[in-house]
DOGU-658925 format. One record per residue (C-alpha): residue number from 0; residue in one letter; x, y, z. Coordinates in Angstrom, 3 decimals, m for minus. Example, Ala and Ser with C-alpha at 12.3 -4.5 7.8 and 13.67 -1.06 7.14 Angstrom:
2
ATOM  nr rest     east    north       up
ATOM   0    A   12.300   m4.500    7.800
ATOM   1    S   13.670   m1.060    7.140
//
This chain:
571
ATOM  nr rest     east    north       up
ATOM   0    M    0.000    0.000    0.000
ATOM   1    D    1.395    3.402   m0.980
ATOM   2    T    1.014    5.192    2.329
ATOM   3    A    2.425    8.377    0.843
ATOM   4    V   m0.687    8.601   m1.293
ATOM   5    L   m3.152    6.969    1.081
ATOM   6    S   m2.211    8.835    4.237
ATOM   7    T   m4.386   11.754    5.202
ATOM   8    G   m2.026   13.223    7.743
ATOM   9    T   m2.594   10.952   10.737
ATOM  10    D   m0.579    8.062   12.143
ATOM  11    Q   m3.379    6.071   13.704
ATOM  12    H   m3.701    3.706   10.724
ATOM  13    V   m0.252    2.237   11.272
ATOM  14    G   m0.327   m1.230   12.756
ATOM  15    S   m4.075   m1.792   12.306
ATOM  16    E   m4.551   m5.518   11.777
ATOM  17    S   m6.494   m6.797    8.798
ATOM  18    V   m9.476   m8.988    9.478
ATOM  19    L   m8.661  m11.045    6.373
ATOM  20    V  m12.113  m12.562    6.076
ATOM  21    S  m13.305  m13.998    2.773
ATOM  22    P  m16.970  m13.003    2.906
ATOM  23    S  m18.180  m14.687   m0.256
ATOM  24    A  m16.085  m17.733   m1.044
ATOM  25    V  m18.943  m20.133   m0.296
ATOM  26    D  m21.423  m18.441   m2.657
ATOM  27    P  m19.674  m16.307   m5.280
ATOM  28    L  m23.029  m15.317   m6.819
ATOM  29    W  m24.600  m14.141   m3.536
ATOM  30    W  m24.980  m10.604   m4.843
ATOM  31    R  m27.321  m11.554   m7.698
ATOM  32    S  m30.233  m12.308   m5.353
ATOM  33    A  m29.191  m10.546   m2.158
ATOM  34    V  m31.465   m8.561    0.144
ATOM  35    I  m29.340   m5.603    1.242
ATOM  36    Y  m30.337   m3.375    4.147
ATOM  37    Q  m29.186    0.238    4.085
ATOM  38    I  m28.009    1.660    7.401
ATOM  39    Y  m27.816    5.425    7.859
ATOM  40    I  m25.591    5.047   10.868
ATOM  41    R  m26.421    8.342   12.615
ATOM  42    S  m30.045    7.244   12.868
ATOM  43    F  m30.029    3.479   13.341
ATOM  44    A  m29.206    2.909   17.035
ATOM  45    D  m27.268    4.915   19.625
ATOM  46    G  m25.102    2.684   21.796
ATOM  47    N  m23.375    5.261   23.999
ATOM  48    G  m26.192    7.705   24.713
ATOM  49    D  m24.803   10.791   22.980
ATOM  50    G  m27.826   11.098   20.678
ATOM  51    T  m26.012    9.888   17.557
ATOM  52    G  m26.254    6.393   16.120
ATOM  53    D  m22.994    4.456   16.187
ATOM  54    L  m21.261    1.152   15.547
ATOM  55    A  m22.036   m0.052   19.060
ATOM  56    G  m25.717    0.507   18.354
ATOM  57    V  m25.549   m1.466   15.116
ATOM  58    R  m23.690   m4.319   16.793
ATOM  59    S  m26.404   m4.485   19.456
ATOM  60    Q  m29.068   m4.888   16.757
ATOM  61    L  m27.425   m7.446   14.481
ATOM  62    G  m29.917  m10.016   15.754
ATOM  63    Y  m32.739   m7.792   14.510
ATOM  64    L  m31.187   m7.716   11.046
ATOM  65    R  m30.701  m11.488   11.068
ATOM  66    D  m34.351  m12.004   12.027
ATOM  67    L  m35.458   m9.569    9.337
ATOM  68    G  m33.783  m11.838    6.793
ATOM  69    V  m31.167   m9.669    5.101
ATOM  70    D  m28.059  m10.952    3.350
ATOM  71    A  m25.939   m7.817    3.623
ATOM  72    I  m25.880   m4.379    5.193
ATOM  73    W  m24.763   m1.240    3.375
ATOM  74    F  m23.433    1.618    5.492
ATOM  75    T  m23.595    5.199    4.344
ATOM  76    P  m20.201    6.841    5.059
ATOM  77    W  m18.863    6.077    8.513
ATOM  78    Y  m15.532    7.861    8.026
ATOM  79    A  m14.024   10.905    9.710
ATOM  80    S  m15.928   13.887    8.336
ATOM  81    P  m17.116   17.375    9.329
ATOM  82    L  m20.607   16.097    8.362
ATOM  83    A  m21.343   19.074    6.129
ATOM  84    D  m23.296   16.626    3.971
ATOM  85    G  m24.102   13.736    6.284
ATOM  86    G  m20.671   12.139    5.904
ATOM  87    Y  m20.467   12.409    2.121
ATOM  88    D  m17.698   14.949    2.723
ATOM  89    V  m14.914   12.533    3.650
ATOM  90    E  m11.918   13.822    5.568
ATOM  91    D  m10.188   10.464    6.082
ATOM  92    Y  m11.227    7.145    4.509
ATOM  93    L   m9.149    5.101    6.945
ATOM  94    T  m10.628    6.452   10.155
ATOM  95    I  m14.095    5.994   11.626
ATOM  96    H  m15.882    9.195   12.644
ATOM  97    P  m15.389    9.495   16.414
ATOM  98    S  m19.144    9.873   16.958
ATOM  99    F  m19.601    6.449   15.361
ATOM 100    G  m16.747    4.561   17.016
ATOM 101    E  m13.282    3.328   16.128
ATOM 102    L  m11.713    1.256   13.373
ATOM 103    A  m11.429   m1.770   15.670
ATOM 104    E  m15.195   m1.603   16.243
ATOM 105    A  m15.837   m1.558   12.488
ATOM 106    E  m13.610   m4.610   12.094
ATOM 107    A  m15.460   m6.372   14.913
ATOM 108    L  m18.831   m5.495   13.395
ATOM 109    I  m17.787   m6.933   10.018
ATOM 110    R  m16.769  m10.201   11.738
ATOM 111    E  m19.864  m10.415   13.941
ATOM 112    A  m22.254   m9.711   11.101
ATOM 113    L  m20.573  m12.305    8.887
ATOM 114    A  m20.922  m14.876   11.665
ATOM 115    L  m24.679  m14.308   11.345
ATOM 116    G  m24.551  m14.686    7.568
ATOM 117    I  m24.642  m10.926    6.902
ATOM 118    R  m22.028   m9.333    4.651
ATOM 119    T  m20.968   m5.686    4.875
ATOM 120    I  m20.922   m3.118    2.076
ATOM 121    I  m19.443    0.339    2.586
ATOM 122    D  m19.885    3.654    0.788
ATOM 123    V  m17.073    5.220   m1.236
ATOM 124    V  m17.405    8.842   m2.379
ATOM 125    P  m14.953    9.301   m5.273
ATOM 126    N  m16.244   12.487   m6.920
ATOM 127    H  m15.173   14.775   m4.073
ATOM 128    I  m13.640   14.936   m0.613
ATOM 129    S  m14.043   17.233    2.357
ATOM 130    D  m12.554   20.717    2.294
ATOM 131    Q  m10.909   19.603    5.581
ATOM 132    H   m8.999   16.797    3.859
ATOM 133    P   m5.219   17.409    4.011
ATOM 134    W   m5.024   17.406    0.216
ATOM 135    F   m7.420   20.325   m0.084
ATOM 136    K   m5.894   22.233    2.811
ATOM 137    A   m2.520   21.935    1.077
ATOM 138    A   m4.066   23.079   m2.192
ATOM 139    L   m5.523   26.197   m0.588
ATOM 140    A   m2.163   27.018    0.954
ATOM 141    A   m0.321   26.538   m2.343
ATOM 142    E    0.035   28.930   m5.264
ATOM 143    P   m1.981   28.784   m8.504
ATOM 144    G   m0.504   26.191  m10.850
ATOM 145    S    1.077   24.217   m7.998
ATOM 146    P    1.123   20.407   m7.903
ATOM 147    E   m1.165   20.483   m4.837
ATOM 148    R   m3.896   22.213   m6.831
ATOM 149    E   m3.674   19.752   m9.727
ATOM 150    R   m5.608   17.162   m7.706
ATOM 151    F   m8.668   19.453   m7.895
ATOM 152    W  m10.257   21.860  m10.383
ATOM 153    F   m8.824   25.305   m9.639
ATOM 154    R   m9.338   27.926  m12.310
ATOM 155    P   m9.037   31.702  m12.647
ATOM 156    G  m12.315   33.541  m12.906
ATOM 157    R  m13.698   35.204  m15.965
ATOM 158    G  m14.257   38.911  m16.442
ATOM 159    T  m11.974   41.876  m15.933
ATOM 160    N  m11.066   41.090  m12.331
ATOM 161    G  m11.775   37.376  m12.396
ATOM 162    D  m15.027   37.987  m10.550
ATOM 163    E  m17.102   35.660  m12.729
ATOM 164    M  m17.271   31.887  m12.250
ATOM 165    P  m15.315   29.804  m14.799
ATOM 166    N  m18.589   28.288  m16.067
ATOM 167    H  m22.238   27.954  m15.126
ATOM 168    W  m22.673   24.277  m14.414
ATOM 169    V  m25.738   23.421  m12.324
ATOM 170    S  m25.339   21.940   m8.847
ATOM 171    N  m27.273   18.875   m7.718
ATOM 172    F  m27.818   20.782   m4.471
ATOM 173    S  m29.009   24.066   m5.998
ATOM 174    G  m26.746   27.111   m5.840
ATOM 175    D  m23.389   27.695   m7.505
ATOM 176    T  m20.791   25.086   m8.438
ATOM 177    W  m17.760   27.344   m7.939
ATOM 178    T  m16.325   29.058   m4.878
ATOM 179    R  m13.611   31.696   m4.984
ATOM 180    T  m10.586   31.364   m2.755
ATOM 181    T   m9.017   34.117   m0.705
ATOM 182    G   m5.251   34.548   m0.517
ATOM 183    A   m3.246   34.873    2.678
ATOM 184    D   m3.185   38.626    2.117
ATOM 185    G   m6.968   38.749    1.820
ATOM 186    T   m7.089   39.266   m1.932
ATOM 187    P   m9.481   37.195   m4.087
ATOM 188    G   m7.855   34.216   m5.767
ATOM 189    E   m8.772   31.326   m8.035
ATOM 190    W  m12.090   29.485   m8.050
ATOM 191    Y  m12.541   25.770   m7.301
ATOM 192    L  m15.230   23.403   m8.601
ATOM 193    H  m17.768   21.611   m6.400
ATOM 194    L  m20.762   19.932   m8.000
ATOM 195    F  m22.247   19.652   m4.507
ATOM 196    T  m21.476   21.983   m1.567
ATOM 197    P  m18.410   24.238   m1.210
ATOM 198    E  m17.306   21.868    1.559
ATOM 199    Q  m17.041   19.088   m1.080
ATOM 200    P  m14.386   20.076   m3.656
ATOM 201    D  m14.391   17.890   m6.762
ATOM 202    L  m11.325   15.734   m7.391
ATOM 203    N   m9.481   15.727  m10.703
ATOM 204    W   m9.633   12.129  m11.861
ATOM 205    N   m7.017   12.775  m14.533
ATOM 206    H   m4.453   12.918  m11.708
ATOM 207    P   m2.662    9.634  m10.880
ATOM 208    D   m2.693   10.356   m7.130
ATOM 209    V   m6.483   10.438   m7.140
ATOM 210    R   m6.785    7.106   m8.899
ATOM 211    R   m4.119    5.447   m6.770
ATOM 212    M   m5.576    6.723   m3.511
ATOM 213    H   m9.037    5.303   m4.216
ATOM 214    E   m7.711    1.915   m5.268
ATOM 215    D   m5.716    1.829   m2.027
ATOM 216    V   m8.896    2.660   m0.093
ATOM 217    L  m10.615   m0.326   m1.720
ATOM 218    R   m7.757   m2.599   m0.683
ATOM 219    F   m7.739   m1.228    2.855
ATOM 220    W  m11.392   m2.162    3.401
ATOM 221    F  m11.374   m5.388    1.387
ATOM 222    D   m8.482   m6.493    3.617
ATOM 223    R  m10.844   m5.995    6.561
ATOM 224    G  m13.518   m8.277    5.184
ATOM 225    V  m15.824   m5.818    3.429
ATOM 226    A  m17.846   m7.671    0.783
ATOM 227    G  m18.392   m4.705   m1.528
ATOM 228    V  m18.559   m0.969   m2.047
ATOM 229    R  m21.370    1.307   m3.097
ATOM 230    I  m19.985    4.038   m5.350
ATOM 231    D  m21.535    7.434   m4.723
ATOM 232    S  m22.326    9.720   m7.703
ATOM 233    A  m20.549    7.172   m9.874
ATOM 234    A  m21.233    8.882  m13.211
ATOM 235    L  m19.798   12.292  m12.234
ATOM 236    L  m16.094   11.692  m11.630
ATOM 237    V  m14.555   12.627  m14.983
ATOM 238    K  m14.779   16.171  m16.379
ATOM 239    D  m13.872   17.628  m19.741
ATOM 240    P  m10.569   19.401  m18.926
ATOM 241    A  m11.710   22.443  m20.909
ATOM 242    L  m14.677   22.803  m18.493
ATOM 243    P  m17.043   24.034  m21.232
ATOM 244    E  m20.659   25.035  m20.680
ATOM 245    V  m23.219   22.242  m21.008
ATOM 246    P  m24.544   22.364  m24.580
ATOM 247    D  m28.237   22.281  m25.399
ATOM 248    V  m27.786   18.924  m27.142
ATOM 249    V  m25.276   16.486  m25.667
ATOM 250    A  m23.943   13.527  m27.614
ATOM 251    P  m23.666   10.282  m25.612
ATOM 252    G  m20.463   10.245  m23.594
ATOM 253    E  m19.659   13.888  m24.265
ATOM 254    H  m21.413   15.700  m21.426
ATOM 255    P  m18.725   17.875  m19.774
ATOM 256    N  m19.261   16.434  m16.268
ATOM 257    T  m21.561   13.388  m16.437
ATOM 258    D  m21.285    9.873  m17.902
ATOM 259    R  m18.110   10.493  m19.845
ATOM 260    D  m16.614    7.510  m21.651
ATOM 261    E  m13.346    7.787  m19.699
ATOM 262    L  m15.184    6.615  m16.566
ATOM 263    H  m15.198    3.019  m17.719
ATOM 264    D  m11.416    2.727  m17.550
ATOM 265    I  m11.578    3.820  m13.896
ATOM 266    Y  m14.104    1.149  m12.989
ATOM 267    R  m12.240   m1.537  m14.884
ATOM 268    G   m9.336   m0.720  m12.599
ATOM 269    W  m11.575   m0.976   m9.548
ATOM 270    R  m12.957   m4.308  m10.752
ATOM 271    A   m9.429   m5.640  m11.114
ATOM 272    V   m8.784   m4.741   m7.475
ATOM 273    A  m12.030   m6.417   m6.353
ATOM 274    D  m11.357   m9.549   m8.402
ATOM 275    S   m7.889   m9.929   m6.888
ATOM 276    Y   m9.551  m11.056   m3.618
ATOM 277    D  m10.998  m14.458   m2.796
ATOM 278    G  m14.732  m14.769   m3.234
ATOM 279    T  m16.748  m11.954   m4.764
ATOM 280    R  m16.255   m8.362   m3.642
ATOM 281    I  m18.921   m6.365   m5.425
ATOM 282    L  m19.028   m2.877   m6.935
ATOM 283    V  m22.460   m1.200   m6.785
ATOM 284    G  m22.949    2.058   m8.653
ATOM 285    E  m25.154    5.004   m7.791
ATOM 286    I  m25.920    5.957  m11.377
ATOM 287    W  m28.709    8.415  m12.156
ATOM 288    L  m28.955    8.208  m15.956
ATOM 289    P  m32.114    8.389  m18.093
ATOM 290    D  m30.455    6.525  m20.990
ATOM 291    V  m30.750    2.840  m20.076
ATOM 292    E  m28.212    1.778  m22.690
ATOM 293    R  m25.609    4.140  m21.259
ATOM 294    F  m26.575    2.899  m17.785
ATOM 295    A  m25.970   m0.717  m18.778
ATOM 296    K  m22.444    0.007  m20.025
ATOM 297    Y  m21.312    0.308  m16.414
ATOM 298    L  m22.433   m3.286  m15.817
ATOM 299    R  m20.255   m5.024  m18.342
ATOM 300    A  m18.400   m8.066  m17.062
ATOM 301    D  m15.188   m6.200  m16.240
ATOM 302    E  m16.801   m3.164  m14.558
ATOM 303    M  m19.483   m2.934  m11.842
ATOM 304    H  m21.535   m5.885  m10.662
ATOM 305    T  m24.795   m3.960  m10.219
ATOM 306    A  m26.167   m0.409  m10.150
ATOM 307    F  m29.188    1.121   m8.476
ATOM 308    N  m32.387    1.128  m10.505
ATOM 309    F  m33.611    4.629   m9.683
ATOM 310    D  m36.087    4.757  m12.535
ATOM 311    F  m38.431    2.305  m10.820
ATOM 312    M  m38.241    4.190   m7.516
ATOM 313    S  m39.063    7.491   m9.215
ATOM 314    R  m42.155    6.296  m11.097
ATOM 315    P  m45.707    7.057   m9.942
ATOM 316    W  m47.947    4.382   m8.443
ATOM 317    R  m49.505    3.332  m11.741
ATOM 318    A  m49.426   m0.081  m13.333
ATOM 319    G  m48.420    1.130  m16.777
ATOM 320    E  m45.590    3.293  m15.479
ATOM 321    L  m44.113    0.553  m13.319
ATOM 322    R  m44.459   m2.075  m16.035
ATOM 323    E  m42.645    0.183  m18.463
ATOM 324    S  m39.853    0.674  m15.929
ATOM 325    I  m39.555   m3.055  m15.210
ATOM 326    D  m39.436   m3.892  m18.913
ATOM 327    S  m36.869   m1.230  m19.749
ATOM 328    M  m34.552   m2.135  m16.891
ATOM 329    L  m34.685   m5.886  m17.503
ATOM 330    A  m34.042   m5.275  m21.206
ATOM 331    A  m31.075   m3.016  m20.409
ATOM 332    H  m29.519   m5.572  m18.075
ATOM 333    A  m30.019   m8.619  m20.307
ATOM 334    P  m27.204   m7.975  m22.836
ATOM 335    V  m24.587   m7.578  m20.086
ATOM 336    G  m25.888  m10.444  m17.965
ATOM 337    A  m26.223   m8.340  m14.820
ATOM 338    P  m29.157   m8.615  m12.399
ATOM 339    S  m31.319   m5.584  m11.826
ATOM 340    T  m31.633   m4.004   m8.389
ATOM 341    W  m34.943   m2.882   m6.913
ATOM 342    V  m35.323   m0.166   m4.327
ATOM 343    L  m38.246    1.923   m3.049
ATOM 344    S  m36.277    4.600   m1.202
ATOM 345    N  m32.992    5.563    0.409
ATOM 346    H  m31.475    8.277    2.596
ATOM 347    D  m32.093   10.889   m0.132
ATOM 348    V  m35.691   10.111   m1.084
ATOM 349    T  m39.129   10.797    0.401
ATOM 350    R  m40.297    7.625    2.161
ATOM 351    P  m42.816    5.418    0.300
ATOM 352    V  m45.539    5.705    2.964
ATOM 353    T  m45.589    9.460    2.397
ATOM 354    R  m44.847    9.504   m1.333
ATOM 355    Y  m47.543    6.993   m2.267
ATOM 356    G  m50.173    8.894   m0.302
ATOM 357    R  m49.901   12.019   m2.433
ATOM 358    D  m51.638   13.168   m5.587
ATOM 359    D  m48.278   12.968   m7.344
ATOM 360    T  m46.831    9.608   m6.325
ATOM 361    S  m43.646    9.958   m8.373
ATOM 362    F  m40.369   11.268   m6.984
ATOM 363    A  m38.171   14.103   m8.236
ATOM 364    F  m35.788   16.238   m6.210
ATOM 365    A  m36.917   19.378   m8.012
ATOM 366    T  m40.532   19.025   m6.863
ATOM 367    K  m39.973   18.536   m3.111
ATOM 368    R  m41.833   21.225   m1.165
ATOM 369    F  m43.023   21.869    2.364
ATOM 370    H  m46.631   21.142    3.385
ATOM 371    T  m47.501   18.791    0.511
ATOM 372    P  m50.734   16.991    1.497
ATOM 373    T  m50.528   13.226    1.973
ATOM 374    D  m52.977   10.466    2.906
ATOM 375    R  m50.882    8.343    5.271
ATOM 376    A  m53.324    5.422    5.392
ATOM 377    L  m53.417    5.213    1.588
ATOM 378    G  m49.668    5.611    1.400
ATOM 379    T  m49.152    2.816    3.917
ATOM 380    R  m51.478    0.506    2.000
ATOM 381    R  m49.609    1.166   m1.243
ATOM 382    A  m46.217    0.859    0.438
ATOM 383    R  m47.206   m2.610    1.675
ATOM 384    A  m48.220   m3.593   m1.843
ATOM 385    A  m45.039   m2.124   m3.291
ATOM 386    A  m42.905   m4.052   m0.784
ATOM 387    L  m44.225   m7.382   m2.067
ATOM 388    L  m44.104   m6.292   m5.697
ATOM 389    T  m40.429   m5.328   m5.520
ATOM 390    A  m39.436   m8.355   m3.427
ATOM 391    A  m40.812  m10.632   m6.142
ATOM 392    L  m38.914   m9.040   m9.044
ATOM 393    P  m35.785  m10.760  m10.408
ATOM 394    G  m32.456   m9.608   m9.039
ATOM 395    S  m31.370   m8.047   m5.761
ATOM 396    L  m33.446   m5.978   m3.336
ATOM 397    Y  m32.453   m2.979   m1.195
ATOM 398    V  m34.385   m1.964    1.921
ATOM 399    Y  m33.766    1.418    3.545
ATOM 400    Q  m33.837    1.341    7.337
ATOM 401    G  m37.300    2.144    8.674
ATOM 402    D  m39.180    1.257    5.503
ATOM 403    E  m39.742   m2.180    7.028
ATOM 404    L  m41.515   m0.343    9.860
ATOM 405    G  m43.646    1.755    7.536
ATOM 406    L  m42.117    4.989    8.806
ATOM 407    P  m43.503    8.097    7.131
ATOM 408    E  m41.412   11.104    6.191
ATOM 409    A  m40.990   13.305    9.277
ATOM 410    E  m42.216   16.584    7.814
ATOM 411    E  m42.702   18.733   10.895
ATOM 412    L  m39.087   19.022   12.003
ATOM 413    P  m38.225   22.399   13.572
ATOM 414    L  m36.506   24.528   10.943
ATOM 415    D  m33.681   25.431   13.300
ATOM 416    L  m32.761   21.743   13.606
ATOM 417    L  m32.556   20.986    9.884
ATOM 418    Q  m29.052   20.073    8.734
ATOM 419    D  m29.343   19.035    5.095
ATOM 420    P  m27.528   21.343    2.646
ATOM 421    M  m30.323   20.906    0.100
ATOM 422    Y  m32.575   22.936    2.414
ATOM 423    F  m30.060   25.737    2.920
ATOM 424    R  m28.824   25.964   m0.674
ATOM 425    S  m32.404   26.231   m1.963
ATOM 426    D  m33.013   29.219    0.337
ATOM 427    G  m35.509   27.174    2.325
ATOM 428    I  m37.707   26.147   m0.623
ATOM 429    D  m36.664   22.480   m0.635
ATOM 430    P  m37.326   20.794    2.750
ATOM 431    G  m34.230   18.680    2.214
ATOM 432    R  m33.648   15.080    3.173
ATOM 433    D  m33.665   15.204    6.970
ATOM 434    G  m37.250   13.923    7.046
ATOM 435    C  m36.210   10.440    5.915
ATOM 436    R  m33.198   10.405    8.247
ATOM 437    V  m34.973   10.708   11.600
ATOM 438    P  m33.729    8.111   14.134
ATOM 439    M  m35.330    4.667   14.250
ATOM 440    P  m37.997    3.905   16.877
ATOM 441    W  m37.187    0.677   18.720
ATOM 442    S  m39.382    0.550   21.831
ATOM 443    G  m41.521    2.505   24.278
ATOM 444    D  m44.432    4.883   23.810
ATOM 445    K  m42.643    8.225   23.504
ATOM 446    P  m39.408    9.664   22.084
ATOM 447    P  m36.627    8.613   21.915
ATOM 448    Y  m38.384    5.229   21.499
ATOM 449    G  m35.345    3.235   22.610
ATOM 450    F  m33.020    4.814   20.056
ATOM 451    T  m30.760    5.932   22.902
ATOM 452    P  m30.041    3.840   26.036
ATOM 453    S  m32.334    4.260   28.996
ATOM 454    G  m31.363    7.305   31.024
ATOM 455    A  m29.231    8.837   28.269
ATOM 456    A  m28.591   12.537   28.813
ATOM 457    S  m28.574   13.500   25.136
ATOM 458    A  m31.616   13.677   22.890
ATOM 459    P  m31.457   12.164   19.379
ATOM 460    W  m29.680   14.373   16.841
ATOM 461    L  m33.000   14.825   15.036
ATOM 462    P  m36.292   14.716   16.969
ATOM 463    Q  m38.763   11.875   16.378
ATOM 464    P  m42.498   12.521   15.955
ATOM 465    D  m44.721   12.056   18.997
ATOM 466    D  m47.084    9.688   17.134
ATOM 467    W  m44.627    6.877   16.356
ATOM 468    A  m45.437    4.635   19.340
ATOM 469    D  m47.309    2.180   17.127
ATOM 470    L  m44.409    2.073   14.673
ATOM 471    T  m41.685    0.858   17.045
ATOM 472    V  m40.022   m2.499   16.512
ATOM 473    E  m41.339   m3.593   19.902
ATOM 474    A  m44.947   m2.792   18.964
ATOM 475    Q  m44.739   m4.336   15.498
ATOM 476    V  m43.134   m7.593   16.576
ATOM 477    R  m46.289   m8.275   18.613
ATOM 478    D  m48.607   m7.463   15.686
ATOM 479    S  m48.909  m10.118   12.993
ATOM 480    G  m50.498   m7.554   10.688
ATOM 481    S  m47.739   m4.951   11.016
ATOM 482    M  m45.418   m3.738    8.282
ATOM 483    L  m42.479   m5.377   10.048
ATOM 484    S  m44.286   m8.727   10.145
ATOM 485    L  m45.055   m8.373    6.440
ATOM 486    Y  m41.396   m7.717    5.613
ATOM 487    R  m40.143  m10.583    7.785
ATOM 488    T  m42.558  m13.023    6.194
ATOM 489    A  m41.860  m11.782    2.673
ATOM 490    L  m38.088  m11.965    3.039
ATOM 491    G  m38.403  m15.424    4.571
ATOM 492    I  m40.416  m16.638    1.583
ATOM 493    R  m38.025  m14.921   m0.814
ATOM 494    R  m35.058  m16.693    0.743
ATOM 495    S  m36.659  m20.147    0.809
ATOM 496    H  m38.569  m20.146   m2.487
ATOM 497    P  m36.404  m21.419   m5.361
ATOM 498    A  m38.136  m19.165   m7.926
ATOM 499    L  m37.361  m15.871   m6.188
ATOM 500    G  m34.256  m13.713   m6.369
ATOM 501    D  m32.317  m13.927   m9.621
ATOM 502    G  m33.983  m15.962  m12.340
ATOM 503    P  m36.730  m16.105  m14.986
ATOM 504    F  m39.600  m13.644  m15.142
ATOM 505    T  m42.759  m13.740  m17.293
ATOM 506    W  m45.711  m11.369  m17.525
ATOM 507    L  m49.040  m13.189  m17.275
ATOM 508    D  m51.019  m10.748  m19.387
ATOM 509    S  m50.385   m8.464  m22.300
ATOM 510    E  m49.496   m4.811  m21.937
ATOM 511    E  m52.914   m3.965  m23.394
ATOM 512    D  m54.609   m6.090  m20.709
ATOM 513    E  m52.620   m4.267  m18.044
ATOM 514    R  m53.622   m0.852  m19.371
ATOM 515    N  m57.272   m1.850  m19.287
ATOM 516    S  m57.265   m3.594  m15.906
ATOM 517    G  m54.665   m1.750  m13.832
ATOM 518    V  m53.177   m5.070  m12.726
ATOM 519    L  m49.593   m6.305  m12.866
ATOM 520    A  m49.244  m10.082  m12.727
ATOM 521    F  m46.127  m12.118  m13.399
ATOM 522    S  m44.722  m15.564  m12.728
ATOM 523    R  m41.316  m16.440  m11.358
ATOM 524    G  m40.372  m19.850  m12.641
ATOM 525    L  m42.815  m22.653  m12.040
ATOM 526    G  m45.427  m22.307   m9.360
ATOM 527    F  m45.048  m18.721   m8.142
ATOM 528    V  m47.202  m15.745   m9.167
ATOM 529    S  m47.208  m12.152   m7.909
ATOM 530    I  m50.216   m9.968   m8.678
ATOM 531    T  m50.689   m6.288   m7.799
ATOM 532    N  m54.001   m4.450   m8.127
ATOM 533    F  m53.587   m0.744   m8.966
ATOM 534    S  m57.245   m0.256   m9.860
ATOM 535    D  m60.022    1.110   m7.645
ATOM 536    A  m62.007   m2.158   m7.541
ATOM 537    P  m61.269   m5.712   m6.289
ATOM 538    V  m60.016   m8.146   m8.941
ATOM 539    T  m60.192  m11.902   m9.361
ATOM 540    L  m57.032  m13.852   m8.677
ATOM 541    P  m55.658  m16.352  m11.197
ATOM 542    D  m56.050  m20.019  m10.330
ATOM 543    Y  m53.852  m20.952   m7.408
ATOM 544    T  m53.368  m23.729   m4.888
ATOM 545    R  m52.242  m21.582   m1.951
ATOM 546    L  m52.116  m17.961   m0.915
ATOM 547    L  m48.528  m17.509    0.259
ATOM 548    L  m48.869  m13.881    1.385
ATOM 549    S  m50.944  m10.776    0.732
ATOM 550    S  m50.288   m7.175    1.644
ATOM 551    V  m53.875   m6.876    2.997
ATOM 552    P  m56.515   m9.567    3.598
ATOM 553    L  m58.497  m10.728    0.583
ATOM 554    E  m62.135   m9.589    0.286
ATOM 555    N  m64.397  m12.539   m0.487
ATOM 556    G  m61.538  m14.181   m2.336
ATOM 557    L  m60.799  m11.049   m4.379
ATOM 558    L  m57.653   m8.914   m4.331
ATOM 559    P  m58.550   m5.426   m3.026
ATOM 560    P  m57.304   m2.171   m4.583
ATOM 561    D  m53.723   m1.112   m3.884
ATOM 562    S  m52.603   m4.530   m2.756
ATOM 563    T  m50.346   m7.405   m3.786
ATOM 564    A  m50.705  m11.167   m3.381
ATOM 565    W  m48.166  m13.957   m3.755
ATOM 566    L  m49.643  m17.237   m4.967
ATOM 567    R  m48.540  m20.823   m5.302
ATOM 568    T  m49.987  m22.085   m8.557
ATOM 569    Q  m48.771  m25.704   m8.526
ATOM 570    H  m48.601  m28.447   m5.923
//
């Protein structure tokens, strides 16, 4: 390991022992059908009572994850960070954030989870680092044109005095994408690029140090038994060195900062690192691309294993829309032989219980607003149906923490407690993502609902709603009709049924039938059928020998509106 490149200015990494676990030697294809549970560590469980979720809290709840039936857990960034963007501003990839624990605890968690049959996936954020990272501090202290600044995108401004930004690229977080530096003498200096917040300067992936450092980070964590990495903003790394404006019409692969063809060489290098380890260490891309053919290029045999299917998650609750998404994604994956992934939400997205209870049931960042009316009962009913629908689709399944409890978006958070930069950079128009990041309710009838230890002096870092008593794990375990019971049963069937997970998929009616009926029905191999009713009237089920599971009880043998049933159709 090239510690000259990997080091971030601390000595505490020296002497750390590798766990050297092979997490996937027994089943090298585990990732094709896996159920992966996303942990937003600040909000999962607080083990030490300081109000922030931590590794100790996760370790205490590994039995819960085992009983839920997951195959792997994916952690959002747990590294040292100023937390300007929830940890996606990484200061040191080799150190655990002190609020979350220590490196030895992460190593122990990886071992303990694997002993329960649960692999660990971590987040890597290659597009940018924290402005507190030693590389960026050195760049700010150096002169224009210095080697330290070549790892980033520093440019002089336009206009007579350099007062204008080098270009007008649009930020994913609203606001500007360039910030001007100030010299030691107080005079204005060069500008630096940040597609997200100013605290997240973009890296220059044409620089060999940047490539080498990230490959060393992969090795560091693979050595400790990590079974895979989720790659944040995976399509944004490479920029056109000329930094031109975005044209009105962009040819495939030629956008100045998104989905450039040079990206594929980077991920082939990452795949070579992953494949050098025993078993299967997977690469999972966060790739927001509307062009499914461009999307699929990242999934060729020598690049990533899988990538998130955001199209399905963003579609409205309508049979035709979801069928179109399923068809397009399966068709895109088929030529490269990769399994699709299915996900209803994550730490960035309005929770399904809230989203599906609105007039507009689709999701788009640009349309998030305060005080949008929602019918929580309707949203919960649809979220239950969606849970079974997605769990029956071919490929792997991701579950965001709290969705298995039916948590709604927490939309009444005090404004002075909001932390998400999307809220601040939109001048308060966008409510941001804090509402889906509120700490988990585990037990009790009032906040903090067991999130912190009994008698803890600190309140949770974000407040929980007062009406979540019925949504705690403790309450739902006792209720056979709860969302948690539905998820546990569904994941148990998914794991034991030979037709589920990766494998064949066949629609049971034509697209014209679906448009007329508002029903999606498909078979998975021999003997298993999933049927979802999107219409406003009960529908007749196909012939079956046993009802395996339904999101709500049948009505006189009919499938009610906004519900899903799983059927056995052969003895």
